[in-house]
Short mmCIF file of the C-alpha atoms (twelve columns), coordinates in Angstrom:
data_MODEL
# 
_entry.id   MODEL 
# 
loop_
_atom_site.group_PDB 
_atom_site.id 
_atom_site.type_symbol 
_atom_site.label_atom_id 
_atom_site.label_alt_id 
_atom_site.label_comp_id 
_atom_site.label_asym_id 
_atom_site.label_seq_id 
_atom_site.Cartn_x 
_atom_site.Cartn_y 
_atom_site.Cartn_z 
_atom_site.pdbx_PDB_model_num 
ATOM 1   C CA . UNK A 1   -130.704 22.657  50.716 1 
ATOM 2   C CA . UNK A 2   -127.484 23.087  52.137 1 
ATOM 3   C CA . UNK A 3   -126.224 20.254  54.151 1 
ATOM 4   C CA . UNK A 4   -123.224 20.428  56.781 1 
ATOM 5   C CA . UNK A 5   -121.446 17.162  58.165 1 
ATOM 6   C CA . UNK A 6   -120.531 17.274  61.643 1 
ATOM 7   C CA . UNK A 7   -118.519 14.705  63.774 1 
ATOM 8   C CA . UNK A 8   -117.595 14.409  67.259 1 
ATOM 9   C CA . UNK A 9   -114.247 14.886  68.464 1 
ATOM 10  C CA . UNK A 10  -113.582 11.056  68.933 1 
ATOM 11  C CA . UNK A 11  -113.420 10.422  65.302 1 
ATOM 12  C CA . UNK A 12  -109.940 11.779  65.360 1 
ATOM 13  C CA . UNK A 13  -110.037 12.601  61.848 1 
ATOM 14  C CA . UNK A 14  -106.919 14.684  60.802 1 
ATOM 15  C CA . UNK A 15  -107.465 18.585  60.505 1 
ATOM 16  C CA . UNK A 16  -106.359 18.720  56.822 1 
ATOM 17  C CA . UNK A 17  -109.059 16.126  56.030 1 
ATOM 18  C CA . UNK A 18  -111.900 17.830  58.234 1 
ATOM 19  C CA . UNK A 19  -110.842 21.359  56.137 1 
ATOM 20  C CA . UNK A 20  -110.855 19.630  52.760 1 
ATOM 21  C CA . UNK A 21  -114.037 17.952  53.201 1 
ATOM 22  C CA . UNK A 22  -115.797 20.917  55.112 1 
ATOM 23  C CA . UNK A 23  -116.613 18.674  58.152 1 
ATOM 24  C CA . UNK A 24  -117.622 20.288  61.362 1 
ATOM 25  C CA . UNK A 25  -116.736 18.874  64.873 1 
ATOM 26  C CA . UNK A 26  -118.231 18.998  68.210 1 
ATOM 27  C CA . UNK A 27  -115.444 18.309  71.011 1 
ATOM 28  C CA . UNK A 28  -116.087 15.985  74.009 1 
ATOM 29  C CA . UNK A 29  -114.232 17.059  77.269 1 
ATOM 30  C CA . UNK A 30  -111.735 15.653  79.804 1 
ATOM 31  C CA . UNK A 31  -111.268 16.566  83.403 1 
ATOM 32  C CA . UNK A 32  -108.378 16.825  85.148 1 
ATOM 33  C CA . UNK A 33  -108.152 17.555  88.850 1 
ATOM 34  C CA . UNK A 34  -111.354 19.516  88.200 1 
ATOM 35  C CA . UNK A 35  -110.103 21.316  85.284 1 
ATOM 36  C CA . UNK A 36  -112.239 20.872  81.992 1 
ATOM 37  C CA . UNK A 37  -110.299 20.621  78.662 1 
ATOM 38  C CA . UNK A 38  -112.064 20.084  75.084 1 
ATOM 39  C CA . UNK A 39  -110.112 17.260  73.667 1 
ATOM 40  C CA . UNK A 40  -109.499 18.910  70.285 1 
ATOM 41  C CA . UNK A 41  -107.643 21.877  71.939 1 
ATOM 42  C CA . UNK A 42  -105.035 19.775  73.609 1 
ATOM 43  C CA . UNK A 43  -102.085 17.680  72.598 1 
ATOM 44  C CA . UNK A 44  -102.487 14.007  73.011 1 
ATOM 45  C CA . UNK A 45  -98.590  13.821  74.238 1 
ATOM 46  C CA . UNK A 46  -99.626  16.159  76.869 1 
ATOM 47  C CA . UNK A 47  -102.500 14.629  77.913 1 
ATOM 48  C CA . UNK A 48  -101.152 10.945  78.068 1 
ATOM 49  C CA . UNK A 49  -98.353  12.431  80.404 1 
ATOM 50  C CA . UNK A 50  -101.247 14.233  82.853 1 
ATOM 51  C CA . UNK A 51  -103.217 10.935  82.734 1 
ATOM 52  C CA . UNK A 52  -100.036 9.052   83.946 1 
ATOM 53  C CA . UNK A 53  -99.204  11.750  86.657 1 
ATOM 54  C CA . UNK A 54  -102.757 12.358  87.826 1 
ATOM 55  C CA . UNK A 55  -103.630 10.709  91.381 1 
ATOM 56  C CA . UNK A 56  -107.049 9.781   90.210 1 
ATOM 57  C CA . UNK A 57  -108.079 8.546   86.568 1 
ATOM 58  C CA . UNK A 58  -109.249 12.089  84.866 1 
ATOM 59  C CA . UNK A 59  -112.942 11.639  83.728 1 
ATOM 60  C CA . UNK A 60  -114.827 12.408  80.403 1 
ATOM 61  C CA . UNK A 61  -117.769 14.141  79.401 1 
ATOM 62  C CA . UNK A 62  -120.102 15.158  76.471 1 
ATOM 63  C CA . UNK A 63  -120.129 18.267  74.884 1 
ATOM 64  C CA . UNK A 64  -122.963 20.429  76.770 1 
ATOM 65  C CA . UNK A 65  -126.229 21.063  74.836 1 
ATOM 66  C CA . UNK A 66  -125.355 24.626  75.019 1 
ATOM 67  C CA . UNK A 67  -122.068 23.817  73.060 1 
ATOM 68  C CA . UNK A 68  -124.156 21.877  70.495 1 
ATOM 69  C CA . UNK A 69  -126.730 24.784  70.216 1 
ATOM 70  C CA . UNK A 70  -124.098 27.312  69.376 1 
ATOM 71  C CA . UNK A 71  -122.746 25.182  66.506 1 
ATOM 72  C CA . UNK A 72  -126.246 24.519  64.928 1 
ATOM 73  C CA . UNK A 73  -127.006 28.352  65.362 1 
ATOM 74  C CA . UNK A 74  -123.516 29.026  63.531 1 
ATOM 75  C CA . UNK A 75  -124.374 26.627  60.953 1 
ATOM 76  C CA . UNK A 76  -127.792 28.123  60.231 1 
ATOM 77  C CA . UNK A 77  -126.199 31.613  60.203 1 
ATOM 78  C CA . UNK A 78  -123.904 30.285  57.314 1 
ATOM 79  C CA . UNK A 79  -127.168 29.163  55.277 1 
ATOM 80  C CA . UNK A 80  -126.891 25.348  55.937 1 
ATOM 81  C CA . UNK A 81  -130.659 24.035  56.097 1 
ATOM 82  C CA . UNK A 82  -129.621 20.124  57.345 1 
ATOM 83  C CA . UNK A 83  -126.843 18.655  59.702 1 
ATOM 84  C CA . UNK A 84  -125.862 15.063  59.382 1 
ATOM 85  C CA . UNK A 85  -124.227 14.708  62.628 1 
ATOM 86  C CA . UNK A 86  -122.196 11.466  63.504 1 
ATOM 87  C CA . UNK A 87  -121.333 10.279  67.015 1 
ATOM 88  C CA . UNK A 88  -119.810 7.723   69.206 1 
ATOM 89  C CA . UNK A 89  -121.929 4.815   70.618 1 
ATOM 90  C CA . UNK A 90  -124.589 6.146   72.869 1 
ATOM 91  C CA . UNK A 91  -124.005 3.364   75.235 1 
ATOM 92  C CA . UNK A 92  -120.666 4.919   76.174 1 
ATOM 93  C CA . UNK A 93  -121.436 8.652   75.758 1 
ATOM 94  C CA . UNK A 94  -124.497 11.006  76.193 1 
ATOM 95  C CA . UNK A 95  -123.109 12.958  72.875 1 
ATOM 96  C CA . UNK A 96  -125.767 11.540  70.671 1 
ATOM 97  C CA . UNK A 97  -128.545 12.380  73.099 1 
ATOM 98  C CA . UNK A 98  -127.222 15.912  73.266 1 
ATOM 99  C CA . UNK A 99  -127.337 16.246  69.710 1 
ATOM 100 C CA . UNK A 100 -130.787 15.251  69.665 1 
ATOM 101 C CA . UNK A 101 -131.660 17.668  72.234 1 
ATOM 102 C CA . UNK A 102 -129.768 20.663  70.818 1 
ATOM 103 C CA . UNK A 103 -131.600 19.774  67.416 1 
ATOM 104 C CA . UNK A 104 -134.898 20.259  68.995 1 
ATOM 105 C CA . UNK A 105 -134.015 23.625  70.220 1 
ATOM 106 C CA . UNK A 106 -132.756 25.455  67.160 1 
ATOM 107 C CA . UNK A 107 -135.209 26.525  64.514 1 
ATOM 108 C CA . UNK A 108 -134.542 26.449  60.922 1 
ATOM 109 C CA . UNK A 109 -132.347 23.687  60.629 1 
ATOM 110 C CA . UNK A 110 -132.823 20.071  60.387 1 
ATOM 111 C CA . UNK A 111 -130.520 17.748  62.578 1 
ATOM 112 C CA . UNK A 112 -130.102 13.973  61.572 1 
ATOM 113 C CA . UNK A 113 -128.127 12.494  64.327 1 
ATOM 114 C CA . UNK A 114 -126.344 9.132   63.834 1 
ATOM 115 C CA . UNK A 115 -125.519 6.865   66.620 1 
ATOM 116 C CA . UNK A 116 -122.535 5.019   64.845 1 
ATOM 117 C CA . UNK A 117 -122.544 2.258   67.620 1 
ATOM 118 C CA . UNK A 118 -118.517 2.499   67.537 1 
ATOM 119 C CA . UNK A 119 -115.695 5.157   67.895 1 
ATOM 120 C CA . UNK A 120 -112.434 6.659   66.269 1 
ATOM 121 C CA . UNK A 121 -111.493 5.993   62.844 1 
ATOM 122 C CA . UNK A 122 -114.476 3.736   62.112 1 
ATOM 123 C CA . UNK A 123 -116.681 6.704   63.339 1 
ATOM 124 C CA . UNK A 124 -114.615 8.991   61.169 1 
ATOM 125 C CA . UNK A 125 -115.377 6.571   58.011 1 
ATOM 126 C CA . UNK A 126 -118.873 7.409   58.612 1 
ATOM 127 C CA . UNK A 127 -118.680 10.993  58.332 1 
ATOM 128 C CA . UNK A 128 -115.910 11.063  55.440 1 
ATOM 129 C CA . UNK A 129 -118.315 8.919   53.773 1 
ATOM 130 C CA . UNK A 130 -120.993 11.114  53.964 1 
ATOM 131 C CA . UNK A 131 -118.972 14.479  53.229 1 
ATOM 132 C CA . UNK A 132 -117.287 12.917  49.905 1 
ATOM 133 C CA . UNK A 133 -120.826 12.169  48.471 1 
ATOM 134 C CA . UNK A 134 -122.779 15.246  49.159 1 
ATOM 135 C CA . UNK A 135 -122.519 16.495  45.643 1 
ATOM 136 C CA . UNK A 136 -123.553 13.060  44.256 1 
ATOM 137 C CA . UNK A 137 -126.359 11.931  46.224 1 
ATOM 138 C CA . UNK A 138 -129.427 12.916  47.987 1 
ATOM 139 C CA . UNK A 139 -129.682 13.993  51.708 1 
ATOM 140 C CA . UNK A 140 -131.817 10.836  51.990 1 
ATOM 141 C CA . UNK A 141 -129.673 8.306   50.146 1 
ATOM 142 C CA . UNK A 142 -126.554 9.232   52.175 1 
ATOM 143 C CA . UNK A 143 -128.701 8.857   55.428 1 
ATOM 144 C CA . UNK A 144 -129.746 5.495   54.146 1 
ATOM 145 C CA . UNK A 145 -126.347 4.510   53.111 1 
ATOM 146 C CA . UNK A 146 -124.655 5.448   56.452 1 
ATOM 147 C CA . UNK A 147 -127.122 3.739   58.653 1 
ATOM 148 C CA . UNK A 148 -126.378 0.610   56.355 1 
ATOM 149 C CA . UNK A 149 -122.798 1.480   56.527 1 
ATOM 150 C CA . UNK A 150 -122.430 1.271   60.169 1 
ATOM 151 C CA . UNK A 151 -123.663 -2.289  60.788 1 
ATOM 152 C CA . UNK A 152 -121.167 -4.875  61.702 1 
ATOM 153 C CA . UNK A 153 -121.148 -6.717  58.409 1 
ATOM 154 C CA . UNK A 154 -119.851 -3.527  56.791 1 
ATOM 155 C CA . UNK A 155 -118.014 -1.472  59.570 1 
ATOM 156 C CA . UNK A 156 -116.241 -3.120  62.508 1 
ATOM 157 C CA . UNK A 157 -113.235 -2.758  64.697 1 
ATOM 158 C CA . UNK A 158 -111.462 -4.876  67.477 1 
ATOM 159 C CA . UNK A 159 -109.385 -3.207  70.376 1 
ATOM 160 C CA . UNK A 160 -107.078 -4.691  72.656 1 
ATOM 161 C CA . UNK A 161 -105.828 -2.928  75.917 1 
ATOM 162 C CA . UNK A 162 -102.817 -3.560  78.224 1 
ATOM 163 C CA . UNK A 163 -105.538 -4.270  81.072 1 
ATOM 164 C CA . UNK A 164 -108.888 -3.485  81.947 1 
ATOM 165 C CA . UNK A 165 -108.204 -1.055  84.879 1 
ATOM 166 C CA . UNK A 166 -109.455 2.267   83.053 1 
ATOM 167 C CA . UNK A 167 -112.317 0.741   81.350 1 
ATOM 168 C CA . UNK A 168 -113.546 -0.747  84.792 1 
ATOM 169 C CA . UNK A 169 -113.073 2.381   86.786 1 
ATOM 170 C CA . UNK A 170 -114.895 4.227   84.070 1 
ATOM 171 C CA . UNK A 171 -117.761 1.787   83.864 1 
ATOM 172 C CA . UNK A 172 -117.550 1.639   80.068 1 
ATOM 173 C CA . UNK A 173 -116.930 -2.439  79.968 1 
ATOM 174 C CA . UNK A 174 -120.523 -4.144  79.665 1 
ATOM 175 C CA . UNK A 175 -119.241 -7.542  80.934 1 
ATOM 176 C CA . UNK A 176 -116.869 -6.242  83.540 1 
ATOM 177 C CA . UNK A 177 -118.020 -8.504  86.680 1 
ATOM 178 C CA . UNK A 178 -117.553 -11.415 84.338 1 
ATOM 179 C CA . UNK A 179 -114.072 -10.988 84.089 1 
ATOM 180 C CA . UNK A 180 -112.695 -8.926  87.074 1 
ATOM 181 C CA . UNK A 181 -111.230 -11.469 88.769 1 
ATOM 182 C CA . UNK A 182 -108.444 -11.519 86.283 1 
ATOM 183 C CA . UNK A 183 -108.457 -7.752  85.774 1 
ATOM 184 C CA . UNK A 184 -104.796 -7.106  85.718 1 
ATOM 185 C CA . UNK A 185 -103.464 -10.378 84.729 1 
ATOM 186 C CA . UNK A 186 -105.165 -10.725 81.146 1 
ATOM 187 C CA . UNK A 187 -104.732 -8.892  77.719 1 
ATOM 188 C CA . UNK A 188 -108.338 -8.737  76.727 1 
ATOM 189 C CA . UNK A 189 -109.665 -8.646  72.919 1 
ATOM 190 C CA . UNK A 190 -112.580 -5.974  72.958 1 
ATOM 191 C CA . UNK A 191 -115.431 -5.381  70.602 1 
ATOM 192 C CA . UNK A 192 -118.294 -3.182  70.297 1 
ATOM 193 C CA . UNK A 193 -121.469 -5.235  70.422 1 
ATOM 194 C CA . UNK A 194 -124.751 -3.560  70.128 1 
ATOM 195 C CA . UNK A 195 -122.984 -0.361  70.723 1 
ATOM 196 C CA . UNK A 196 -121.157 -1.492  74.033 1 
ATOM 197 C CA . UNK A 197 -117.798 -2.314  74.721 1 
ATOM 198 C CA . UNK A 198 -117.660 -6.237  75.347 1 
ATOM 199 C CA . UNK A 199 -114.519 -8.308  76.300 1 
ATOM 200 C CA . UNK A 200 -114.815 -11.155 73.801 1 
ATOM 201 C CA . UNK A 201 -111.502 -12.830 74.509 1 
ATOM 202 C CA . UNK A 202 -109.278 -13.302 77.578 1 
ATOM 203 C CA . UNK A 203 -105.732 -13.727 76.805 1 
ATOM 204 C CA . UNK A 204 -102.502 -14.000 78.614 1 
ATOM 205 C CA . UNK A 205 -99.987  -11.970 76.526 1 
ATOM 206 C CA . UNK A 206 -100.279 -8.953  74.342 1 
ATOM 207 C CA . UNK A 207 -98.520  -10.805 71.576 1 
ATOM 208 C CA . UNK A 208 -101.342 -13.552 71.609 1 
ATOM 209 C CA . UNK A 209 -103.798 -11.040 72.002 1 
ATOM 210 C CA . UNK A 210 -102.726 -9.220  68.669 1 
ATOM 211 C CA . UNK A 211 -102.514 -12.403 67.098 1 
ATOM 212 C CA . UNK A 212 -106.183 -13.067 68.016 1 
ATOM 213 C CA . UNK A 213 -107.098 -9.423  66.648 1 
ATOM 214 C CA . UNK A 214 -105.306 -9.960  63.454 1 
ATOM 215 C CA . UNK A 215 -107.280 -13.401 63.013 1 
ATOM 216 C CA . UNK A 216 -110.535 -11.851 63.470 1 
ATOM 217 C CA . UNK A 217 -109.839 -9.282  61.118 1 
ATOM 218 C CA . UNK A 218 -108.670 -11.632 58.842 1 
ATOM 219 C CA . UNK A 219 -112.180 -13.583 58.954 1 
ATOM 220 C CA . UNK A 220 -113.745 -10.208 58.256 1 
ATOM 221 C CA . UNK A 221 -111.521 -9.333  55.183 1 
ATOM 222 C CA . UNK A 222 -112.205 -12.710 53.773 1 
ATOM 223 C CA . UNK A 223 -115.990 -11.804 53.809 1 
ATOM 224 C CA . UNK A 224 -115.290 -8.812  51.465 1 
ATOM 225 C CA . UNK A 225 -112.878 -10.216 49.428 1 
ATOM 226 C CA . UNK A 226 -112.656 -8.267  45.902 1 
ATOM 227 C CA . UNK A 227 -114.029 -5.149  47.800 1 
ATOM 228 C CA . UNK A 228 -112.600 -1.838  48.102 1 
ATOM 229 C CA . UNK A 229 -111.633 -2.079  51.941 1 
ATOM 230 C CA . UNK A 230 -110.547 0.867   54.205 1 
ATOM 231 C CA . UNK A 231 -109.123 0.124   57.205 1 
ATOM 232 C CA . UNK A 232 -107.100 1.615   60.291 1 
ATOM 233 C CA . UNK A 233 -104.787 0.979   62.984 1 
ATOM 234 C CA . UNK A 234 -105.209 3.071   66.141 1 
ATOM 235 C CA . UNK A 235 -102.839 3.187   68.818 1 
ATOM 236 C CA . UNK A 236 -102.781 4.487   72.576 1 
ATOM 237 C CA . UNK A 237 -99.560  6.834   72.755 1 
ATOM 238 C CA . UNK A 238 -97.259  4.161   71.283 1 
ATOM 239 C CA . UNK A 239 -96.215  5.258   67.768 1 
ATOM 240 C CA . UNK A 240 -93.393  2.798   67.203 1 
ATOM 241 C CA . UNK A 241 -96.079  0.045   68.123 1 
ATOM 242 C CA . UNK A 242 -98.852  1.411   65.965 1 
ATOM 243 C CA . UNK A 243 -96.487  1.912   62.997 1 
ATOM 244 C CA . UNK A 244 -95.045  -1.676  63.270 1 
ATOM 245 C CA . UNK A 245 -98.647  -3.328  63.417 1 
ATOM 246 C CA . UNK A 246 -99.515  -0.846  60.524 1 
ATOM 247 C CA . UNK A 247 -96.541  -2.252  58.020 1 
ATOM 248 C CA . UNK A 248 -97.369  -5.712  59.021 1 
ATOM 249 C CA . UNK A 249 -101.108 -5.357  58.086 1 
ATOM 250 C CA . UNK A 250 -100.236 -3.644  54.830 1 
ATOM 251 C CA . UNK A 251 -97.624  -6.299  53.766 1 
ATOM 252 C CA . UNK A 252 -100.344 -8.916  54.442 1 
ATOM 253 C CA . UNK A 253 -103.081 -7.299  52.940 1 
ATOM 254 C CA . UNK A 254 -101.554 -5.083  50.011 1 
ATOM 255 C CA . UNK A 255 -104.926 -4.360  48.343 1 
ATOM 256 C CA . UNK A 256 -106.473 -2.759  51.589 1 
ATOM 257 C CA . UNK A 257 -105.801 1.065   52.293 1 
ATOM 258 C CA . UNK A 258 -104.855 1.345   55.739 1 
ATOM 259 C CA . UNK A 259 -104.493 4.299   57.785 1 
ATOM 260 C CA . UNK A 260 -102.818 5.213   61.173 1 
ATOM 261 C CA . UNK A 261 -104.418 7.005   64.080 1 
ATOM 262 C CA . UNK A 262 -103.976 7.722   67.630 1 
ATOM 263 C CA . UNK A 263 -106.419 7.526   70.439 1 
ATOM 264 C CA . UNK A 264 -107.007 10.878  71.588 1 
ATOM 265 C CA . UNK A 265 -107.624 12.172  75.205 1 
ATOM 266 C CA . UNK A 266 -111.576 10.906  75.620 1 
ATOM 267 C CA . UNK A 267 -110.857 7.400   74.336 1 
ATOM 268 C CA . UNK A 268 -107.421 7.240   75.562 1 
ATOM 269 C CA . UNK A 269 -108.766 7.882   79.061 1 
ATOM 270 C CA . UNK A 270 -110.854 4.585   79.208 1 
ATOM 271 C CA . UNK A 271 -108.538 2.398   76.946 1 
ATOM 272 C CA . UNK A 272 -105.108 3.335   78.426 1 
ATOM 273 C CA . UNK A 273 -101.766 3.635   77.029 1 
ATOM 274 C CA . UNK A 274 -100.493 1.081   74.914 1 
ATOM 275 C CA . UNK A 275 -103.864 -0.023  73.483 1 
ATOM 276 C CA . UNK A 276 -104.590 -0.771  69.818 1 
ATOM 277 C CA . UNK A 277 -107.477 -1.245  67.786 1 
ATOM 278 C CA . UNK A 278 -107.821 -2.589  64.191 1 
ATOM 279 C CA . UNK A 279 -110.987 -1.618  62.411 1 
ATOM 280 C CA . UNK A 280 -112.351 -1.344  58.681 1 
ATOM 281 C CA . UNK A 281 -115.252 -0.321  56.183 1 
ATOM 282 C CA . UNK A 282 -116.066 -1.944  52.983 1 
ATOM 283 C CA . UNK A 283 -117.702 1.000   51.750 1 
ATOM 284 C CA . UNK A 284 -115.578 3.061   49.289 1 
ATOM 285 C CA . UNK A 285 -113.906 6.349   50.849 1 
ATOM 286 C CA . UNK A 286 -110.852 8.191   49.831 1 
ATOM 287 C CA . UNK A 287 -108.207 8.389   52.631 1 
ATOM 288 C CA . UNK A 288 -105.401 9.336   50.516 1 
ATOM 289 C CA . UNK A 289 -105.130 12.736  52.372 1 
ATOM 290 C CA . UNK A 290 -104.632 11.042  55.913 1 
# 
């Protein structure tokens, strides 16, 4: 048995980490004025500029089944017998469904798809855990672990956005109608609940919204005192903001391993610029190469 780890491009794992742990990726797409780009082939800074200048909000799309079949056939040709494939929540993207369909179309390789119920760094943490334990654990044990790991009491994240315009336009906000009246006047706090993006707090200023996110993360960390927590700060094309929050969190929680990420084109399309997320897992992973 030879097992490959695949994760979709919205994990935003650094290239050196993907290479070190032999993690394969399947890219999602962004569409700007009819032109399709794979998100792992364009620079974030270029994309955010294009998004700002575009007359209409760019759209996003899942990998085609054909692209996934090509990847699986390539892995089969390299001798892999099994693939554990990690994807962003199926409630906001059809990527997981594409993976399932592709797995049914390629003979000689067994696809084990995992709907993470989330995206970005927490999604990447799942794939990284699997890759780092391939030599120590059986395929069955890894799948059991990651299915438990993705539950909210082990892996979670809170997001804040400058406004809800992009999420509402893209149809990714589950309770949009409940708060649409204040769409441009609030700084909402978001959470994945049952795989769906839900606004859980309506706050008037970014400073107060960030304080609320920190408060919620603090409550999560308190539940896992004494455990080896790995956490992330993810920013939307605002490195200075992301670094500032990262340093604040590291100072407050010196025993937590924090990494800094940026929302890539697909997730950035829906959250918009100046968005931020703080997430974590209490499963032990090595992020020293971030």
